[in-house]
C-alpha positions in Angstrom: 216.0 46.5 29.8 216.5 43.0 28.2 220.5 44.0 27.1 221.1 45.1 31.0 219.7 41.7 32.1 221.3 39.2 28.8 224.7 41.2 30.8 223.4 39.7 34.1 223.2 36.4 32.9 226.6 35.9 31.7 227.6 37.5 34.5 226.9 35.4 36.9 228.5 32.1 34.6 231.7 33.8 35.8 233.8 33.8 38.4 233.9 37.4 40.3 231.4 37.9 37.3 229.1 39.2 39.6 230.5 41.6 41.6 232.4 42.9 38.6 228.9 43.7 37.1 227.0 45.3 40.0 230.9 47.7 40.0 230.8 48.4 36.6 226.9 49.3 36.9 227.7 50.8 39.7 231.1 53.0 38.6 228.2 55.2 35.5 228.3 59.1 36.6 224.3 58.5 35.1 222.8 55.4 34.3 219.5 55.2 32.4 217.3 52.6 31.9 215.1 52.1 29.8 212.2 49.7 29.1 211.5 48.6 33.4 208.2 48.7 33.2 207.2 46.9 30.2 209.4 43.8 31.0 208.5 41.3 33.3 211.8 40.6 35.8 212.4 37.4 37.7 213.2 37.6 41.3 217.0 37.2 40.5 216.9 40.5 38.3 214.8 43.0 40.7 217.1 41.5 43.9 219.9 42.8 40.9 218.9 46.3 40.8 218.2 46.3 43.7 221.9 45.7 44.9 222.3 47.8 42.2 220.3 51.7 43.1 222.2 50.2 46.4 225.1 51.2 45.9 224.6 54.6 43.9 222.5 55.5 46.1 223.5 58.8 46.9 226.5 58.6 44.7 225.5 58.9 41.5 221.9 59.2 39.7 219.3 56.5 38.2 217.1 57.6 35.3 213.8 54.7 34.9 212.4 55.5 31.7 209.1 53.5 31.0 209.7 53.2 26.8 207.4 52.7 25.0 206.4 49.5 22.5 207.9 49.3 19.5 205.7 50.4 16.1 204.6 48.8 13.6 202.5 50.0 10.5 202.0 52.7 8.0 201.9 55.2 11.2 205.7 54.6 12.6 206.8 57.2 15.4 204.8 59.8 16.0 205.5 62.6 13.8 206.3 60.9 10.7 204.9 60.8 7.3 203.0 57.7 6.7 204.1 55.1 3.7 202.0 54.6 0.9 200.9 51.6 0.4 
């Protein structure tokens, strides 16, 4: 999600950037947005996401994944062996 937000901010500063941004992301065969529920978004970002979803409606699937916060410490990811101290 942070990468999408960064791309959105950059697009807003360019002439026709918003139109090109929405057209680009609306054209993907499958759009997967990870971290949607972890990050707080401002009104502009929420509006962009709603516009993007409207453009993709009935034409291409969009998946929202909550994702997981990055783990720190010895445990690592699920199923990994801890590193010795």
